[in-house]
CHARMM-style PDB file with segment names, atoms N, HN, CA, C and O in Angstrom:
ATOM      1  N   UNK     1       8.018  -2.877 -22.646  1.00  0.00      PROA
ATOM      2  CA  UNK     1       8.569  -3.628 -21.430  1.00  0.00      PROA
ATOM      3  C   UNK     1       8.647  -2.887 -20.235  1.00  0.00      PROA
ATOM      4  O   UNK     1       8.210  -3.301 -19.161  1.00  0.00      PROA
ATOM      5  N   UNK     2       9.264  -1.663 -20.425  1.00  0.00      PROA
ATOM      6  HN  UNK     2       9.618  -1.327 -21.297  1.00  0.00      PROA
ATOM      7  CA  UNK     2       9.627  -0.778 -19.372  1.00  0.00      PROA
ATOM      8  C   UNK     2       8.393   0.075 -18.721  1.00  0.00      PROA
ATOM      9  O   UNK     2       8.419   0.593 -17.604  1.00  0.00      PROA
ATOM     10  N   UNK     3       7.207   0.119 -19.734  1.00  0.00      PROA
ATOM     11  HN  UNK     3       7.186  -0.301 -20.641  1.00  0.00      PROA
ATOM     12  CA  UNK     3       6.099   0.580 -19.336  1.00  0.00      PROA
ATOM     13  C   UNK     3       5.630  -0.399 -18.260  1.00  0.00      PROA
ATOM     14  O   UNK     3       5.336  -0.112 -17.099  1.00  0.00      PROA
ATOM     15  N   UNK     4       5.610  -1.526 -18.799  1.00  0.00      PROA
ATOM     16  HN  UNK     4       5.849  -1.759 -19.741  1.00  0.00      PROA
ATOM     17  CA  UNK     4       4.716  -2.607 -18.137  1.00  0.00      PROA
ATOM     18  C   UNK     4       5.296  -2.752 -16.643  1.00  0.00      PROA
ATOM     19  O   UNK     4       4.628  -3.078 -15.662  1.00  0.00      PROA
ATOM     20  N   UNK     5       6.813  -2.414 -16.663  1.00  0.00      PROA
ATOM     21  HN  UNK     5       7.355  -2.150 -17.460  1.00  0.00      PROA
ATOM     22  CA  UNK     5       7.351  -2.596 -15.436  1.00  0.00      PROA
ATOM     23  C   UNK     5       6.985  -1.425 -14.449  1.00  0.00      PROA
ATOM     24  O   UNK     5       6.893  -1.580 -13.232  1.00  0.00      PROA
ATOM     25  N   UNK     6       6.775  -0.169 -15.148  1.00  0.00      PROA
ATOM     26  HN  UNK     6       6.850  -0.043 -16.137  1.00  0.00      PROA
ATOM     27  CA  UNK     6       6.373   1.068 -14.447  1.00  0.00      PROA
ATOM     28  C   UNK     6       5.141   0.885 -13.829  1.00  0.00      PROA
ATOM     29  O   UNK     6       5.028   1.298 -12.675  1.00  0.00      PROA
ATOM     30  N   UNK     7       4.076   0.279 -14.440  1.00  0.00      PROA
ATOM     31  HN  UNK     7       4.168  -0.056 -15.378  1.00  0.00      PROA
ATOM     32  CA  UNK     7       2.865   0.213 -14.170  1.00  0.00      PROA
ATOM     33  C   UNK     7       2.771  -0.930 -12.993  1.00  0.00      PROA
ATOM     34  O   UNK     7       1.989  -0.812 -12.050  1.00  0.00      PROA
ATOM     35  N   UNK     8       3.593  -1.971 -13.143  1.00  0.00      PROA
ATOM     36  HN  UNK     8       4.228  -2.068 -13.910  1.00  0.00      PROA
ATOM     37  CA  UNK     8       3.707  -2.902 -11.989  1.00  0.00      PROA
ATOM     38  C   UNK     8       4.279  -2.218 -10.567  1.00  0.00      PROA
ATOM     39  O   UNK     8       3.880  -2.548  -9.450  1.00  0.00      PROA
ATOM     40  N   UNK     9       5.400  -1.093 -10.865  1.00  0.00      PROA
ATOM     41  HN  UNK     9       5.725  -0.825 -11.773  1.00  0.00      PROA
ATOM     42  CA  UNK     9       5.801  -0.639  -9.669  1.00  0.00      PROA
ATOM     43  C   UNK     9       5.030   0.280  -9.057  1.00  0.00      PROA
ATOM     44  O   UNK     9       5.160   0.511  -7.855  1.00  0.00      PROA
ATOM     45  N   UNK    10       3.972   1.022  -9.971  1.00  0.00      PROA
ATOM     46  HN  UNK    10       3.867   0.834 -10.948  1.00  0.00      PROA
ATOM     47  CA  UNK    10       3.082   1.965  -9.417  1.00  0.00      PROA
ATOM     48  C   UNK    10       2.003   0.963  -8.657  1.00  0.00      PROA
ATOM     49  O   UNK    10       1.598   1.222  -7.524  1.00  0.00      PROA
ATOM     50  N   UNK    11       1.639  -0.041  -9.292  1.00  0.00      PROA
ATOM     51  HN  UNK    11       1.967  -0.251 -10.212  1.00  0.00      PROA
ATOM     52  CA  UNK    11       0.326  -0.847  -8.486  1.00  0.00      PROA
ATOM     53  C   UNK    11       1.133  -1.366  -7.100  1.00  0.00      PROA
ATOM     54  O   UNK    11       0.508  -1.458  -6.044  1.00  0.00      PROA
ATOM     55  N   UNK    12       2.573  -1.700  -7.179  1.00  0.00      PROA
ATOM     56  HN  UNK    12       3.081  -1.625  -8.037  1.00  0.00      PROA
ATOM     57  CA  UNK    12       3.002  -2.154  -5.958  1.00  0.00      PROA
ATOM     58  C   UNK    12       3.001  -1.145  -4.869  1.00  0.00      PROA
ATOM     59  O   UNK    12       2.709  -1.362  -3.693  1.00  0.00      PROA
ATOM     60  N   UNK    13       3.386   0.056  -5.432  1.00  0.00      PROA
ATOM     61  HN  UNK    13       3.623   0.232  -6.388  1.00  0.00      PROA
ATOM     62  CA  UNK    13       3.407   1.143  -4.235  1.00  0.00      PROA
ATOM     63  C   UNK    13       2.036   1.739  -3.676  1.00  0.00      PROA
ATOM     64  O   UNK    13       1.924   2.346  -2.611  1.00  0.00      PROA
ATOM     65  N   UNK    14       0.873   1.422  -4.704  1.00  0.00      PROA
ATOM     66  HN  UNK    14       0.964   0.929  -5.570  1.00  0.00      PROA
ATOM     67  CA  UNK    14      -0.426   1.661  -4.386  1.00  0.00      PROA
ATOM     68  C   UNK    14      -0.737   0.828  -3.127  1.00  0.00      PROA
ATOM     69  O   UNK    14      -1.121   1.295  -2.054  1.00  0.00      PROA
ATOM     70  N   UNK    15      -0.501  -0.573  -3.430  1.00  0.00      PROA
ATOM     71  HN  UNK    15      -0.189  -0.953  -4.301  1.00  0.00      PROA
ATOM     72  CA  UNK    15      -0.955  -1.721  -2.529  1.00  0.00      PROA
ATOM     73  C   UNK    15      -0.134  -1.555  -1.174  1.00  0.00      PROA
ATOM     74  O   UNK    15      -0.582  -1.916  -0.086  1.00  0.00      PROA
ATOM     75  N   UNK    16       1.047  -1.003  -1.345  1.00  0.00      PROA
ATOM     76  HN  UNK    16       1.411  -0.710  -2.229  1.00  0.00      PROA
ATOM     77  CA  UNK    16       1.861  -0.892  -0.228  1.00  0.00      PROA
ATOM     78  C   UNK    16       1.104   0.210   0.661  1.00  0.00      PROA
ATOM     79  O   UNK    16       0.905  -0.112   1.833  1.00  0.00      PROA
ATOM     80  N   UNK    17       0.654   1.492   0.236  1.00  0.00      PROA
ATOM     81  HN  UNK    17       0.816   1.754  -0.715  1.00  0.00      PROA
ATOM     82  CA  UNK    17       0.133   2.388   0.671  1.00  0.00      PROA
ATOM     83  C   UNK    17      -1.076   1.903   1.306  1.00  0.00      PROA
ATOM     84  O   UNK    17      -1.274   2.226   2.477  1.00  0.00      PROA
ATOM     85  N   UNK    18      -2.018   1.081   0.619  1.00  0.00      PROA
ATOM     86  HN  UNK    18      -1.857   0.819  -0.332  1.00  0.00      PROA
ATOM     87  CA  UNK    18      -3.088   0.730   1.418  1.00  0.00      PROA
ATOM     88  C   UNK    18      -2.901  -0.257   2.519  1.00  0.00      PROA
ATOM     89  O   UNK    18      -3.628  -0.395   3.503  1.00  0.00      PROA
ATOM     90  N   UNK    19      -1.940  -0.853   2.249  1.00  0.00      PROA
ATOM     91  HN  UNK    19      -1.349  -0.741   1.450  1.00  0.00      PROA
ATOM     92  CA  UNK    19      -1.473  -1.910   3.418  1.00  0.00      PROA
ATOM     93  C   UNK    19      -0.947  -1.188   4.687  1.00  0.00      PROA
ATOM     94  O   UNK    19      -1.155  -1.579   5.836  1.00  0.00      PROA
ATOM     95  N   UNK    20      -0.290  -0.162   4.361  1.00  0.00      PROA
ATOM     96  HN  UNK    20      -0.121   0.156   3.428  1.00  0.00      PROA
ATOM     97  CA  UNK    20       0.095   0.739   5.551  1.00  0.00      PROA
ATOM     98  C   UNK    20      -1.176   1.396   6.066  1.00  0.00      PROA
ATOM     99  O   UNK    20      -1.369   1.300   7.278  1.00  0.00      PROA
ATOM    100  N   UNK    21      -1.937   1.950   5.444  1.00  0.00      PROA
ATOM    101  HN  UNK    21      -1.780   2.028   4.460  1.00  0.00      PROA
ATOM    102  CA  UNK    21      -3.275   2.621   5.728  1.00  0.00      PROA
ATOM    103  C   UNK    21      -4.066   1.765   6.749  1.00  0.00      PROA
ATOM    104  O   UNK    21      -4.463   2.171   7.841  1.00  0.00      PROA
ATOM    105  N   UNK    22      -4.245   0.476   6.220  1.00  0.00      PROA
ATOM    106  HN  UNK    22      -3.923   0.146   5.333  1.00  0.00      PROA
ATOM    107  CA  UNK    22      -4.981  -0.486   6.887  1.00  0.00      PROA
ATOM    108  C   UNK    22      -4.432  -0.613   8.311  1.00  0.00      PROA
ATOM    109  O   UNK    22      -5.113  -0.420   9.318  1.00  0.00      PROA
ATOM    110  N   UNK    23      -2.952  -1.004   8.300  1.00  0.00      PROA
ATOM    111  HN  UNK    23      -2.399  -1.161   7.482  1.00  0.00      PROA
ATOM    112  CA  UNK    23      -2.218  -1.418   9.252  1.00  0.00      PROA
ATOM    113  C   UNK    23      -2.137  -0.254  10.697  1.00  0.00      PROA
ATOM    114  O   UNK    23      -2.069  -0.461  11.908  1.00  0.00      PROA
ATOM    115  N   UNK    24      -2.182   0.938   9.913  1.00  0.00      PROA
ATOM    116  HN  UNK    24      -2.237   1.107   8.929  1.00  0.00      PROA
ATOM    117  CA  UNK    24      -2.383   2.143  11.067  1.00  0.00      PROA
ATOM    118  C   UNK    24      -3.595   2.304  11.584  1.00  0.00      PROA
ATOM    119  O   UNK    24      -3.656   2.699  12.748  1.00  0.00      PROA
ATOM    120  N   UNK    25      -4.912   2.020  10.796  1.00  0.00      PROA
ATOM    121  HN  UNK    25      -4.862   1.699   9.850  1.00  0.00      PROA
ATOM    122  CA  UNK    25      -6.128   1.907  11.453  1.00  0.00      PROA
ATOM    123  C   UNK    25      -6.417   0.964  12.301  1.00  0.00      PROA
ATOM    124  O   UNK    25      -7.193   1.171  13.233  1.00  0.00      PROA
ATOM    125  N   UNK    26      -5.742  -0.381  12.062  1.00  0.00      PROA
ATOM    126  HN  UNK    26      -5.112  -0.549  11.304  1.00  0.00      PROA
ATOM    127  CA  UNK    26      -5.832  -1.371  12.894  1.00  0.00      PROA
ATOM    128  C   UNK    26      -5.249  -1.019  14.186  1.00  0.00      PROA
ATOM    129  O   UNK    26      -5.829  -1.261  15.245  1.00  0.00      PROA
ATOM    130  N   UNK    27      -3.980  -0.386  14.106  1.00  0.00      PROA
ATOM    131  HN  UNK    27      -3.509  -0.189  13.246  1.00  0.00      PROA
ATOM    132  CA  UNK    27      -3.099  -0.073  15.194  1.00  0.00      PROA
ATOM    133  C   UNK    27      -3.583   0.949  16.273  1.00  0.00      PROA
ATOM    134  O   UNK    27      -3.266   1.043  17.459  1.00  0.00      PROA
ATOM    135  N   UNK    28      -4.456   1.698  15.499  1.00  0.00      PROA
ATOM    136  HN  UNK    28      -4.713   1.622  14.536  1.00  0.00      PROA
ATOM    137  CA  UNK    28      -5.054   3.055  16.303  1.00  0.00      PROA
ATOM    138  C   UNK    28      -6.408   2.415  16.812  1.00  0.00      PROA
ATOM    139  O   UNK    28      -6.798   2.834  17.902  1.00  0.00      PROA
ATOM    140  N   UNK    29      -7.065   1.603  16.274  1.00  0.00      PROA
ATOM    141  HN  UNK    29      -6.749   1.263  15.389  1.00  0.00      PROA
ATOM    142  CA  UNK    29      -8.160   0.985  16.970  1.00  0.00      PROA
ATOM    143  C   UNK    29      -7.897   0.128  17.931  1.00  0.00      PROA
ATOM    144  O   UNK    29      -8.733  -0.105  18.804  1.00  0.00      PROA
ATOM    145  N   UNK    30      -6.640  -0.489  17.903  1.00  0.00      PROA
ATOM    146  HN  UNK    30      -5.961  -0.300  17.194  1.00  0.00      PROA
ATOM    147  CA  UNK    30      -6.305  -1.369  19.091  1.00  0.00      PROA
ATOM    148  C   UNK    30      -5.910  -0.468  20.481  1.00  0.00      PROA
ATOM    149  O   UNK    30      -5.964  -0.923  21.624  1.00  0.00      PROA
ATOM    150  N   UNK    31      -5.550   0.749  20.161  1.00  0.00      PROA
ATOM    151  HN  UNK    31      -5.506   1.118  19.232  1.00  0.00      PROA
ATOM    152  CA  UNK    31      -5.009   1.521  21.261  1.00  0.00      PROA
ATOM    153  C   UNK    31      -6.219   2.244  22.017  1.00  0.00      PROA
ATOM    154  O   UNK    31      -6.007   2.727  23.129  1.00  0.00      PROA
ATOM    155  N   UNK    32      -7.430   2.323  21.454  1.00  0.00      PROA
ATOM    156  HN  UNK    32      -7.603   1.931  20.550  1.00  0.00      PROA
ATOM    157  CA  UNK    32      -8.629   2.669  22.069  1.00  0.00      PROA
ATOM    158  C   UNK    32      -9.152   1.727  23.212  1.00  0.00      PROA
ATOM    159  OT1 UNK    32     -10.208   1.986  23.791  1.00  0.00      PROA
TER     160      UNK     32
END
């Protein structure tokens, strides 16, 4: 159960990182 929760947390953090990355890319492309 704990391992599953940790895997879910890791997936969530990875998806958050990708979301931030795409958000920043969109932001910088909008500046140009």
